[in-house]
C-alpha positions in Angstrom: 3.0 16.4 -14.1 6.3 18.0 -15.1 8.0 16.6 -12.0 7.0 13.1 -12.9 7.9 13.6 -16.6 11.3 14.7 -15.5 11.7 11.7 -13.3 10.6 9.4 -16.1 13.1 10.9 -18.5 15.8 10.5 -15.9 14.8 6.8 -15.5 15.0 6.3 -19.3 18.4 7.9 -19.4 19.7 5.6 -16.6 18.3 2.3 -18.1 21.0 -0.4 -17.5 22.6 1.5 -14.6 21.8 -0.7 -11.6 22.9 -0.9 -8.0 21.6 -4.4 -7.2 24.8 -5.9 -6.0 25.5 -8.3 -8.8 21.9 -8.6 -10.1 22.3 -5.5 -12.3 23.9 -7.5 -15.1 20.8 -9.7 -15.4 18.8 -7.1 -17.4 15.6 -8.7 -18.7 14.4 -6.9 -21.8 10.7 -7.8 -21.3 10.4 -6.4 -17.8 8.0 -3.4 -17.9 7.4 -3.8 -21.6 3.7 -4.4 -21.2 1.7 -1.1 -21.1 1.0 -0.2 -17.5 -2.8 -0.6 -17.7 -2.3 -4.2 -19.0 0.0 -5.5 -16.3 -1.8 -3.7 -13.5 -5.2 -5.0 -14.6 -3.7 -8.5 -14.9 -1.9 -8.3 -11.6 -5.0 -7.1 -9.8 -7.1 -9.9 -11.3 -4.5 -12.5 -10.3 -4.4 -11.2 -6.7 -8.2 -11.2 -6.6 -8.2 -14.8 -7.7 -5.6 -15.7 -5.1 -7.7 -14.1 -2.4 -10.9 -15.9 -3.5 -9.0 -19.2 -3.4 -7.7 -18.6 0.1 -11.0 -17.3 1.4 -13.1 -20.2 0.2 -16.9 -19.9 0.7 -17.0 -23.7 1.4 -15.4 -23.0 4.8 -18.3 -20.9 6.1 -19.6 -23.6 8.4 -22.2 -22.5 10.9 -21.1 -18.8 11.2 -20.8 -15.8 9.0 -17.1 -15.3 9.7 -15.8 -16.5 6.3 -18.6 -14.7 4.5 -17.6 -11.5 6.3 -13.9 -12.0 5.6 -14.8 -12.3 1.9 -17.0 -9.3 2.1 -14.1 -7.3 3.7 -11.5 -8.4 1.2 -13.2 -9.1 -2.2 -15.4 -6.0 -2.6 -13.1 -4.2 -4.9 -10.2 -1.9 -4.2 -7.3 -0.7 -6.4 -4.9 -3.4 -5.0 -2.2 -0.8 -4.9 -0.1 -2.6 -2.3 -0.2 -5.9 -4.1 0.8 -4.1 -7.3 3.7 -2.5 -5.5 4.8 -5.9 -4.4 4.6 -7.2 -8.0 6.4 -4.2 -9.4 9.3 -4.7 -7.0 9.3 -8.4 -7.7 10.2 -7.6 -11.3 13.6 -6.5 -9.9 14.4 -10.2 -9.2 12.3 -12.1 -11.8 10.2 -13.5 -8.9 7.7 -16.0 -10.2 4.2 -14.7 -10.7 2.7 -17.4 -8.5 4.8 -16.4 -5.5 4.0 -12.7 -6.1 0.3 -13.5 -6.3 0.4 -15.2 -3.0 2.4 -12.5 -1.3 0.2 -9.9 -2.8 -2.9 -11.7 -1.4 -1.3 -11.8 2.1 -0.6 -8.1 1.9 -4.2 -7.3 0.8 -5.6 -9.4 3.6 -3.5 -7.5 6.1 -4.6 -4.2 4.5 -8.2 -5.3 4.7 -7.7 -6.2 8.4 -6.5 -2.7 9.2 -9.4 -1.1 7.3 -12.0 -3.3 9.1 -10.5 -2.4 12.5 -10.1 1.3 11.6 -13.8 1.5 10.7 -15.0 0.2 14.0 -17.0 2.5 16.3 -14.2 2.6 18.8 -11.8 3.8 16.1 -12.7 6.0 13.1 -16.4 4.9 13.3 -17.2 4.9 9.6 -20.3 3.3 8.0 -19.0 3.2 4.4 -16.0 1.6 2.7 -15.6 1.3 -1.0 -19.1 2.5 -1.4 -20.6 -0.3 0.7 -21.6 -0.6 4.3 -18.6 -1.3 6.5 -18.2 -4.8 8.0 -19.4 -3.9 11.4 -22.5 -2.3 10.0 -23.4 -5.4 7.8 -22.3 -8.2 10.1 -22.1 -6.7 13.6 -19.2 -5.3 15.6 -18.1 -8.6 17.2 -17.9 -10.3 13.8 -15.9 -7.3 12.4 -13.3 -7.7 15.2 -13.0 -11.4 14.5 -12.7 -10.7 10.7 -9.7 -8.5 11.3 -8.1 -11.0 13.6 -8.7 -13.9 11.2 -7.4 -12.0 8.1 -4.2 -11.2 9.9 -3.7 -14.8 10.8 -4.5 -16.0 7.3 -2.0 -13.5 5.9 0.8 -15.0 7.9 -0.4 -18.5 7.0 0.1 -17.7 3.3 3.6 -16.4 3.9 4.6 -19.3 6.0 3.5 -21.8 3.3 5.2 -20.1 0.3 7.3 -22.3 -2.0 10.4 -20.3 -1.4 13.5 -20.8 0.8 13.0 -20.7 4.5 15.1 -17.6 5.1 13.0 -15.7 2.5 9.7 -16.8 4.2 11.0 -15.7 7.6 12.0 -12.3 6.1 8.6 -11.8 4.6 6.8 -12.7 7.8 9.0 -10.4 9.8 8.5 -7.6 7.3 4.7 -7.8 7.4 4.6 -8.2 11.2 6.7 -5.1 11.7 4.5 -3.1 9.3 1.4 -3.6 11.5 3.1 -3.6 14.9 3.3 -0.9 17.5 6.1 0.5 15.2 3.7 0.5 12.3 0.0 0.6 11.6 -1.2 -0.2 15.1 1.1 2.4 16.6 0.0 4.9 14.0 -3.7 4.3 14.7 -3.0 4.8 18.4 -1.2 8.1 17.7 -4.1 9.1 15.4 -6.6 8.6 18.1 -4.5 10.5 20.6 -4.3 13.6 18.4 -8.0 14.1 18.0 -9.0 17.7 18.9 -5.4 18.8 19.5 -3.3 21.4 17.8 -0.1 19.6 16.7 2.9 20.3 14.6 3.1 19.0 11.0 6.1 16.8 11.9 3.9 14.8 14.3 1.2 14.3 11.7 3.8 13.2 9.2 5.3 10.7 11.7 1.8 9.3 12.4 1.0 8.9 8.7 4.4 7.1 8.0 3.3 4.6 10.6 -0.5 4.2 10.0 -0.4 4.1 6.2 3.2 4.3 5.2 4.5 1.3 7.0 2.4 -1.2 5.1 3.2 0.5 1.7 6.9 0.4 2.5 6.6 -3.2 3.5 4.7 -4.0 0.2 7.6 -2.7 -1.8 10.2 -4.5 0.2 8.4 -7.8 0.2 8.4 -7.9 -3.6 12.1 -7.9 -3.5 12.4 -10.1 -0.4 10.8 -12.9 -2.2 14.1 -13.6 -3.9 16.8 -11.0 -2.7 18.2 -11.0 0.8 18.4 -7.6 2.6 22.1 -7.8 3.2 25.2 -5.8 2.6 25.5 -7.0 -1.0 22.1 -5.5 -1.8 22.2 -2.4 0.5 21.9 0.0 -2.4 18.8 -1.8 -3.7 17.0 -1.7 -0.3 18.0 1.9 0.3 16.4 2.9 -3.0 13.2 0.8 -2.3 12.9 2.2 1.3 13.1 5.8 0.1 10.6 5.0 -2.7 8.2 3.3 -0.3 8.4 5.9 2.4 7.8 8.8 0.0 5.0 7.0 -1.9 3.3 5.8 1.3 3.2 9.3 2.8 2.0 10.7 -0.6 -1.0 8.3 -0.6 -2.0 9.5 2.9 -1.7 13.2 2.0 -3.8 12.6 -1.1 -6.4 10.9 1.1 -6.4 13.9 3.5 -7.0 16.2 0.5 -9.8 14.0 -0.9 -11.5 13.8 2.5 -11.8 17.5 2.5 -12.8 18.0 -1.1 -14.3 14.9 -2.7 -17.8 13.4 -2.6 -18.9 10.0 -1.4 -18.9 8.6 -5.0 -15.2 9.5 -5.4 -14.1 8.4 -2.0 -16.2 5.3 -1.5 -16.6 6.4 2.1 -18.0 9.2 4.1 -16.3 12.6 3.2 -15.5 15.2 5.7 -14.9 12.7 8.5 -11.5 14.2 9.5 -12.9 17.7 10.0 -16.1 16.4 11.8 -13.9 14.4 14.2 -11.5 17.3 14.7 -8.6 15.2 13.5 -5.6 17.2 12.4 -4.3 16.2 9.0 -1.7 17.5 6.5 -4.5 19.2 4.6 -5.9 21.0 7.6 -2.5 22.1 8.9 -0.9 23.1 5.6 -3.9 24.1 3.6 -5.1 22.3 0.5 -2.8 23.8 -2.1 0.3 23.3 0.1 -0.7 19.7 0.8 -1.3 19.1 -2.9 2.2 20.4 -3.6 3.6 18.3 -0.8 2.1 15.2 -2.3 3.4 16.0 -5.7 6.9 16.6 -4.3 6.8 13.2 -2.5 5.9 11.4 -5.7 8.8 13.2 -7.5 11.1 12.1 -4.7 9.9 8.5 -4.9 10.6 8.6 -8.7 14.1 10.0 -8.1 14.9 7.2 -5.6 14.5 4.4 -8.1 16.4 6.1 -11.0 19.6 4.1 -10.2 17.7 0.9 -10.5 17.3 1.2 -14.2 14.9 -0.7 -16.4 13.8 -3.2 -13.8 12.2 -0.4 -11.8 10.0 0.7 -14.7 6.8 -0.8 -13.2 7.5 1.0 -9.9 7.8 4.2 -11.9 4.5 3.5 -13.8 2.7 3.2 -10.5 4.0 6.6 -9.5 2.8 8.0 -12.9 -0.7 6.6 -12.2 -0.8 8.2 -8.7 0.4 11.5 -10.1 -2.4 11.4 -12.8 -4.9 10.7 -10.0 -3.6 13.6 -8.0 -4.0 16.0 -10.9 -7.5 14.7 -11.8 -9.0 14.7 -8.3 -7.0 17.5 -6.6 -6.2 20.0 -9.4 -4.5 23.3 -8.8 -6.8 26.2 -7.9 
């Protein structure tokens, strides 16, 4: 916890120091003033409502497809990626409605990757968030279609946003890249190719940055891209956000590796010990649990340091790090 406390003190000391290319002067005193648990709960609730609106039960028709899409998307979850988008949106005073919609698109895409990852041909898991996975409840064919449809619906949301056209294009491009062969799809392919093999840590890290990290990084960037162009005038902002997103995304996966080896089903919401049973190399199996835990803590610290120059507007991004660090200490304590 000391590392994050140090990062928080640095952030407080730098309030008002901003590298936003002209936006730094628009300091909004209310940004981040709500206690973190309040704005996070409110944000998660708003995204949940946006998802429910977009995945309307009235459209079920003669098939179970929409019911399965709702099941895959509305059965809980921390909504971390949507909250990252909202926290980054505070850098530009982006409207809550736009952030709700973008957050919903991100969560649909995240649900798509989970549904496909759980399939028998992929990670072959029967539990997700404490419930039967989509292919177990609705069948494998429907699960494949659920993933396909959620991806399409995510892009439909972004294409219909009430924002300037260049911002919509940037958001669509960002999300597409995050799940492309350079992102989650490529990472999943690499993950499957490494089963049963002895590999170097660098290769595992590269895989995690694609499979999990790319969508986390995109979530952070998309919060800013709602209103701020990624151009030379804002290079410092996106450099900071990219480092934050890369470090945080990798930390989440390392924590997941640790929990897979140490936690029970109630904590995980899915089957524990899957990585070892499938002979999948992970950061935890290669480094050892204590080293992996320290690695995750260091990554969270580095993410905090990345946003120090952004000042007060990055407070919500810092609060998400603090929550992740508290989770790490609670569920993966030092020996």
